[in-house]
NUROMI-680251 format. One record per residue (C-alpha): residue number from 0; residue in one letter; x, y, z. Coordinates in nm, 3 decimals, always signed. Example, Ala and Ser with C-alpha at 12.3 -4.5 7.8 and 13.67 -1.06 7.14 Angstrom:
<sites>
SITE   n res       X       Y       Z
SITE   0   A  +1.230  -0.450  +0.780
SITE   1   S  +1.367  -0.106  +0.714
</sites>
This chain:
<sites>
SITE   n res       X       Y       Z
SITE   0   M  +0.080  -3.507  +0.042
SITE   1   D  +0.003  -3.736  +0.335
SITE   2   Y  -0.068  -3.424  +0.543
SITE   3   L  -0.329  -3.305  +0.290
SITE   4   Y  -0.479  -3.652  +0.266
SITE   5   A  -0.515  -3.663  +0.646
SITE   6   L  -0.693  -3.324  +0.639
SITE   7   Q  -0.917  -3.445  +0.358
SITE   8   T  -1.014  -3.752  +0.560
SITE   9   L  -1.086  -3.538  +0.865
SITE  10   K  -1.287  -3.293  +0.655
SITE  11   S  -1.512  -3.569  +0.523
SITE  12   N  -1.623  -3.645  +0.880
SITE  13   L  -1.712  -3.286  +0.971
SITE  14   P  -2.018  -3.074  +0.885
SITE  15   E  -2.012  -2.877  +0.558
SITE  16   F  -2.034  -2.541  +0.736
SITE  17   V  -1.671  -2.587  +0.850
SITE  18   N  -1.565  -2.565  +0.486
SITE  19   Y  -1.772  -2.250  +0.441
SITE  20   I  -1.589  -2.090  +0.733
SITE  21   F  -1.249  -2.163  +0.580
SITE  22   V  -1.364  -2.039  +0.239
SITE  23   F  -1.478  -1.714  +0.398
SITE  24   I  -1.143  -1.674  +0.575
SITE  25   S  -0.927  -1.728  +0.269
SITE  26   E  -1.150  -1.612  -0.017
SITE  27   Y  -1.363  -1.325  +0.113
SITE  28   L  -1.187  -1.193  +0.421
SITE  29   T  -0.870  -1.124  +0.221
SITE  30   K  -1.069  -0.925  -0.036
SITE  31   L  -1.234  -0.725  +0.240
SITE  32   L  -0.892  -0.674  +0.395
SITE  33   I  -0.769  -0.486  +0.086
SITE  34   I  -1.047  -0.229  +0.116
SITE  35   F  -0.985  -0.209  +0.492
SITE  36   V  -0.621  -0.116  +0.424
SITE  37   A  -0.742  +0.138  +0.168
SITE  38   L  -0.957  +0.289  +0.445
SITE  39   I  -0.648  +0.310  +0.667
SITE  40   Y  -0.474  +0.498  +0.384
SITE  41   W  -0.765  +0.737  +0.314
SITE  42   C  -0.895  +0.799  +0.664
SITE  43   I  -0.672  +0.680  +0.951
SITE  44   D  -0.297  +0.673  +0.885
SITE  45   K  -0.181  +0.766  +0.538
SITE  46   K  +0.181  +0.654  +0.581
SITE  47   A  +0.087  +0.315  +0.726
SITE  48   G  -0.180  +0.247  +0.464
SITE  49   K  +0.054  +0.344  +0.182
SITE  50   Q  +0.332  +0.119  +0.312
SITE  51   I  +0.098  -0.180  +0.354
SITE  52   L  -0.043  -0.140  +0.001
SITE  53   L  +0.305  -0.112  -0.149
SITE  54   S  +0.416  -0.421  +0.048
SITE  55   Y  +0.115  -0.615  -0.078
SITE  56   S  +0.186  -0.507  -0.436
SITE  57   F  +0.548  -0.620  -0.412
SITE  58   A  +0.464  -0.947  -0.236
SITE  59   Y  +0.187  -1.045  -0.478
SITE  60   S  +0.403  -0.970  -0.784
SITE  61   F  +0.704  -1.154  -0.640
SITE  62   N  +0.486  -1.451  -0.548
SITE  63   Q  +0.330  -1.470  -0.893
SITE  64   T  +0.669  -1.450  -1.063
SITE  65   V  +0.795  -1.745  -0.860
SITE  66   K  +0.474  -1.937  -0.937
SITE  67   N  +0.513  -1.911  -1.313
SITE  68   I  +0.886  -1.980  -1.311
SITE  69   V  +0.880  -2.303  -1.108
SITE  70   C  +0.538  -2.420  -1.245
SITE  71   V  +0.437  -2.655  -0.964
SITE  72   Y  +0.105  -2.827  -1.029
SITE  73   R  -0.182  -2.821  -0.782
SITE  74   P  -0.197  -3.101  -0.522
SITE  75   W  -0.490  -3.285  -0.683
SITE  76   I  -0.301  -3.300  -1.015
SITE  77   K  +0.010  -3.447  -0.852
SITE  78   D  -0.177  -3.694  -0.630
SITE  79   A  -0.499  -3.861  -0.746
SITE  80   R  -0.604  -3.925  -0.384
SITE  81   L  -0.655  -3.553  -0.328
SITE  82   H  -0.948  -3.332  -0.423
SITE  83   V  -0.986  -2.956  -0.404
SITE  84   D  -1.298  -2.840  -0.223
SITE  85   P  -1.560  -2.731  -0.483
SITE  86   L  -1.606  -2.404  -0.293
SITE  87   A  -1.240  -2.313  -0.349
SITE  88   E  -1.185  -2.464  -0.694
SITE  89   K  -1.294  -2.155  -0.891
SITE  90   T  -1.028  -1.930  -0.736
SITE  91   A  -0.755  -2.196  -0.716
SITE  92   T  -0.611  -2.059  -1.041
SITE  93   G  -0.257  -2.066  -1.169
SITE  94   Y  +0.014  -2.291  -1.038
SITE  95   S  +0.033  -2.403  -0.677
SITE  96   F  +0.367  -2.284  -0.534
SITE  97   P  +0.365  -2.041  -0.353
SITE  98   S  +0.010  -1.963  -0.236
SITE  99   G  -0.139  -1.638  -0.365
SITE 100   H  -0.414  -1.622  -0.102
SITE 101   T  -0.161  -1.676  +0.175
SITE 102   V  +0.081  -1.411  +0.048
SITE 103   T  -0.208  -1.164  +0.029
SITE 104   A  -0.313  -1.236  +0.387
SITE 105   A  +0.043  -1.241  +0.521
SITE 106   S  +0.141  -0.911  +0.357
SITE 107   L  -0.177  -0.728  +0.463
SITE 108   Y  -0.219  -0.874  +0.813
SITE 109   G  +0.158  -0.855  +0.855
SITE 110   G  +0.156  -0.490  +0.749
SITE 111   I  -0.112  -0.410  +1.006
SITE 112   S  +0.088  -0.597  +1.267
SITE 113   V  +0.399  -0.390  +1.188
SITE 114   W  +0.190  -0.070  +1.198
SITE 115   K  +0.051  -0.160  +1.541
SITE 116   K  +0.364  -0.337  +1.669
SITE 117   N  +0.326  -0.181  +2.015
SITE 118   N  -0.020  -0.333  +2.059
SITE 119   K  +0.040  -0.696  +2.157
SITE 120   L  -0.326  -0.795  +2.115
SITE 121   I  -0.335  -0.676  +1.753
SITE 122   V  +0.000  -0.840  +1.677
SITE 123   V  -0.120  -1.173  +1.816
SITE 124   L  -0.454  -1.145  +1.633
SITE 125   M  -0.289  -1.061  +1.298
SITE 126   S  -0.039  -1.345  +1.339
SITE 127   F  -0.323  -1.586  +1.417
SITE 128   L  -0.517  -1.473  +1.108
SITE 129   I  -0.210  -1.529  +0.889
SITE 130   L  -0.173  -1.884  +1.020
SITE 131   L  -0.546  -1.948  +0.991
SITE 132   T  -0.552  -1.831  +0.629
SITE 133   A  -0.252  -2.049  +0.546
SITE 134   F  -0.414  -2.350  +0.713
SITE 135   S  -0.743  -2.285  +0.531
SITE 136   R  -0.566  -2.327  +0.195
SITE 137   N  -0.440  -2.667  +0.312
SITE 138   W  -0.779  -2.761  +0.454
SITE 139   L  -0.954  -2.679  +0.126
SITE 140   G  -0.699  -2.886  -0.067
SITE 141   A  -0.580  -2.591  -0.278
SITE 142   H  -0.218  -2.586  -0.156
SITE 143   T  +0.049  -2.796  +0.010
SITE 144   L  +0.222  -2.702  +0.336
SITE 145   Q  +0.529  -2.587  +0.140
SITE 146   D  +0.313  -2.353  -0.070
SITE 147   V  +0.182  -2.160  +0.229
SITE 148   V  +0.508  -2.153  +0.428
SITE 149   V  +0.702  -2.002  +0.137
SITE 150   A  +0.421  -1.752  +0.073
SITE 151   V  +0.447  -1.627  +0.433
SITE 152   C  +0.825  -1.593  +0.390
SITE 153   I  +0.778  -1.392  +0.069
SITE 154   A  +0.536  -1.158  +0.249
SITE 155   A  +0.786  -1.109  +0.533
SITE 156   V  +1.066  -1.027  +0.287
SITE 157   S  +0.838  -0.784  +0.103
SITE 158   L  +0.751  -0.597  +0.422
SITE 159   C  +1.123  -0.558  +0.499
SITE 160   V  +1.213  -0.447  +0.144
SITE 161   V  +0.936  -0.186  +0.125
SITE 162   N  +1.031  -0.054  +0.468
SITE 163   L  +1.392  -0.019  +0.349
SITE 164   F  +1.275  +0.172  +0.041
SITE 165   K  +1.059  +0.395  +0.261
SITE 166   L  +1.354  +0.488  +0.482
SITE 167   T  +1.572  +0.550  +0.175
SITE 168   I  +1.314  +0.775  +0.007
SITE 169   E  +1.264  +0.970  +0.330
SITE 170   K  +1.636  +1.054  +0.320
SITE 171   H  +1.647  +1.104  -0.060
SITE 172   P  +1.296  +1.206  -0.174
SITE 173   K  +1.405  +1.294  -0.527
SITE 174   I  +1.471  +0.930  -0.614
SITE 175   D  +1.098  +0.846  -0.598
SITE 176   F  +1.060  +0.885  -0.976
SITE 177   A  +1.349  +0.645  -1.035
SITE 178   V  +1.199  +0.394  -0.790
SITE 179   M  +0.856  +0.418  -0.953
SITE 180   S  +0.997  +0.393  -1.305
SITE 181   A  +1.219  +0.097  -1.217
SITE 182   G  +0.927  -0.083  -1.053
SITE 183   V  +0.700  -0.035  -1.356
SITE 184   V  +0.970  -0.136  -1.605
SITE 185   I  +1.060  -0.445  -1.402
SITE 186   S  +0.692  -0.543  -1.371
SITE 187   I  +0.638  -0.516  -1.746
SITE 188   A  +0.967  -0.694  -1.822
SITE 189   I  +0.871  -0.982  -1.593
SITE 190   L  +0.530  -1.007  -1.762
SITE 191   V  +0.696  -1.022  -2.105
SITE 192   F  +0.940  -1.287  -1.982
SITE 193   L  +0.661  -1.498  -1.832
SITE 194   N  +0.476  -1.480  -2.164
SITE 195   V  +0.767  -1.600  -2.377
SITE 196   K  +0.916  -1.864  -2.145
SITE 197   K  +0.837  -2.230  -2.205
SITE 198   Y  +0.581  -2.400  -1.982
SITE 199   P  +0.545  -2.772  -1.909
SITE 200   I  +0.262  -2.937  -2.099
SITE 201   D  +0.147  -3.271  -1.961
SITE 202   Y  -0.151  -3.479  -2.059
SITE 203   S  -0.408  -3.688  -1.878
SITE 204   P  -0.460  -4.055  -1.973
SITE 205   S  -0.748  -3.939  -2.196
SITE 206   G  -0.517  -3.705  -2.388
SITE 207   Q  -0.631  -3.372  -2.242
SITE 208   I  -0.384  -3.104  -2.130
SITE 209   L  -0.362  -3.112  -1.751
SITE 210   V  -0.274  -2.744  -1.716
SITE 211   D  -0.323  -2.484  -1.990
SITE 212   P  -0.028  -2.237  -1.981
SITE 213   Y  -0.248  -1.960  -2.125
SITE 214   K  -0.482  -1.978  -1.828
SITE 215   M  -0.188  -1.991  -1.588
SITE 216   L  -0.073  -1.650  -1.715
SITE 217   T  -0.392  -1.467  -1.616
SITE 218   D  -0.275  -1.403  -1.259
SITE 219   C  +0.054  -1.263  -1.397
SITE 220   Y  -0.141  -0.990  -1.576
SITE 221   T  -0.330  -0.926  -1.253
SITE 222   A  +0.001  -0.888  -1.067
SITE 223   C  +0.137  -0.646  -1.327
SITE 224   G  -0.181  -0.437  -1.308
SITE 225   I  -0.164  -0.422  -0.928
SITE 226   S  +0.206  -0.335  -0.928
SITE 227   C  +0.190  -0.064  -1.196
SITE 228   G  -0.133  +0.089  -1.063
SITE 229   T  +0.004  +0.106  -0.709
SITE 230   L  +0.344  +0.247  -0.803
SITE 231   I  +0.221  +0.510  -1.048
SITE 232   G  -0.060  +0.610  -0.814
SITE 233   W  +0.185  +0.635  -0.523
SITE 234   F  +0.418  +0.863  -0.720
SITE 235   L  +0.142  +1.091  -0.852
SITE 236   E  -0.016  +1.127  -0.508
SITE 237   R  +0.321  +1.233  -0.363
SITE 238   H  +0.352  +1.516  -0.615
SITE 239   F  +0.000  +1.624  -0.714
SITE 240   V  -0.228  +1.549  -0.418
SITE 241   K  -0.027  +1.532  -0.093
SITE 242   F  -0.339  +1.486  +0.118
SITE 243   E  -0.313  +1.511  +0.496
SITE 244   L  -0.538  +1.370  +0.769
SITE 245   E  -0.450  +1.592  +1.065
SITE 246   C  -0.722  +1.855  +1.003
SITE 247   V  -0.991  +1.619  +0.872
SITE 248   S  -1.295  +1.579  +1.100
SITE 249   V  -1.430  +1.240  +1.205
SITE 250   K  -1.751  +1.306  +1.011
SITE 251   E  -1.556  +1.383  +0.694
SITE 252   K  -1.345  +1.069  +0.737
SITE 253   I  -1.657  +0.854  +0.772
SITE 254   I  -1.810  +1.004  +0.457
SITE 255   R  -1.480  +0.969  +0.272
SITE 256   G  -1.450  +0.605  +0.376
SITE 257   A  -1.810  +0.517  +0.289
SITE 258   V  -1.788  +0.675  -0.057
SITE 259   G  -1.454  +0.505  -0.115
SITE 260   V  -1.597  +0.163  -0.033
SITE 261   V  -1.885  +0.220  -0.277
SITE 262   I  -1.642  +0.324  -0.553
SITE 263   F  -1.420  +0.023  -0.486
SITE 264   A  -1.716  -0.219  -0.491
SITE 265   F  -1.852  -0.060  -0.809
SITE 266   L  -1.519  -0.089  -0.992
SITE 267   Y  -1.457  -0.444  -0.872
SITE 268   A  -1.804  -0.560  -0.981
SITE 269   C  -1.851  -0.363  -1.304
SITE 270   L  -1.509  -0.346  -1.469
SITE 271   P  -1.513  -0.714  -1.579
SITE 272   F  -1.829  -0.650  -1.783
SITE 273   V  -1.684  -0.337  -1.943
SITE 274   L  -1.346  -0.495  -2.018
SITE 275   N  -1.465  -0.843  -2.111
SITE 276   F  -1.409  -0.796  -2.487
SITE 277   F  -1.033  -0.747  -2.429
SITE 278   G  -0.994  -1.112  -2.325
SITE 279   A  -0.891  -1.259  -1.990
SITE 280   H  -0.533  -1.133  -1.988
SITE 281   I  -0.570  -0.769  -2.086
SITE 282   S  -0.897  -0.728  -1.897
SITE 283   H  -0.730  -0.842  -1.573
SITE 284   L  -0.435  -0.612  -1.636
SITE 285   I  -0.657  -0.308  -1.693
SITE 286   K  -0.905  -0.393  -1.418
SITE 287   Y  -0.647  -0.420  -1.141
SITE 288   F  -0.445  -0.126  -1.270
SITE 289   I  -0.756  +0.095  -1.250
SITE 290   I  -0.858  -0.031  -0.905
SITE 291   F  -0.519  +0.020  -0.742
SITE 292   F  -0.451  +0.344  -0.927
SITE 293   M  -0.784  +0.473  -0.796
SITE 294   I  -0.702  +0.361  -0.441
SITE 295   M  -0.359  +0.526  -0.442
SITE 296   F  -0.422  +0.839  -0.648
SITE 297   G  -0.760  +0.871  -0.822
SITE 298   Y  -0.986  +0.877  -0.517
SITE 299   P  -0.751  +1.091  -0.302
SITE 300   F  -0.733  +1.339  -0.593
SITE 301   C  -1.115  +1.352  -0.603
SITE 302   F  -1.172  +1.411  -0.232
SITE 303   E  -0.891  +1.668  -0.210
SITE 304   H  -1.032  +1.852  -0.513
SITE 305   C  -1.378  +1.854  -0.354
SITE 306   K  -1.233  +1.986  -0.026
SITE 307   K  -1.055  +2.272  -0.203
SITE 308   H  -1.368  +2.352  -0.406
SITE 309   K  -1.571  +2.390  -0.083
SITE 310   R  -1.323  +2.648  +0.040
</sites>
């Protein structure tokens, strides 16, 4: 906590725009990174994009499961000296350990680094961005040093596990249904477990609950939606789309990418309004299932169908 307090003291002596930079790095750049990886999948390197998205799905779900099992409170709850930056407070949801923003950055940047492992400049840049994102969560007061270090480790493990599954499925392609089914069942089982387990309930001196367990579960529904949408979409694309990039022109890839970005932005912005009446939990589950299912299967199905129709 002394480390965070030292950063907080330093932050108070620097211009406000420094905080905006770190918010952009951890809040907005990671969201843009997801669509960038989707573009890799749709337009540049299908295998690499698919592996990065699966690694992110696994890492985020694993991270969220750990969060809601150990139930570590945010730094400012544990130490009254600390304050989360107002710019980051809205998205500093759930428990603190490990960091969700950091695991997202580490799995996506790390996946790109593995993809381009022979390009030293890209590897160094991706590694720097992982460290910068992790540091930004400390700087903004949203996470401790332990939170971000463990998140990076979870991302690294996830990249290795997904790569192992990829190699196994390449040798035994018929087990893909079993892998997909097991992943979906495990994701749902974890969500059920996290709903029924007991959560700590502590009170402030004024008698208010410090952390509402119901609110802490919202990100678990998000993780389940991401995991199930990615896995089911991955399986269906393997069997019913099987798109290839070798014969696709640069012009077609640009159009495909531009339309995909518009669809992604539309779904991300509009689904909360459509699903709002379901409540926070179910709306997050459905929203992220739809988005990642569309990335993995729905949109590839559409552009492949259009291509065949033109013929």
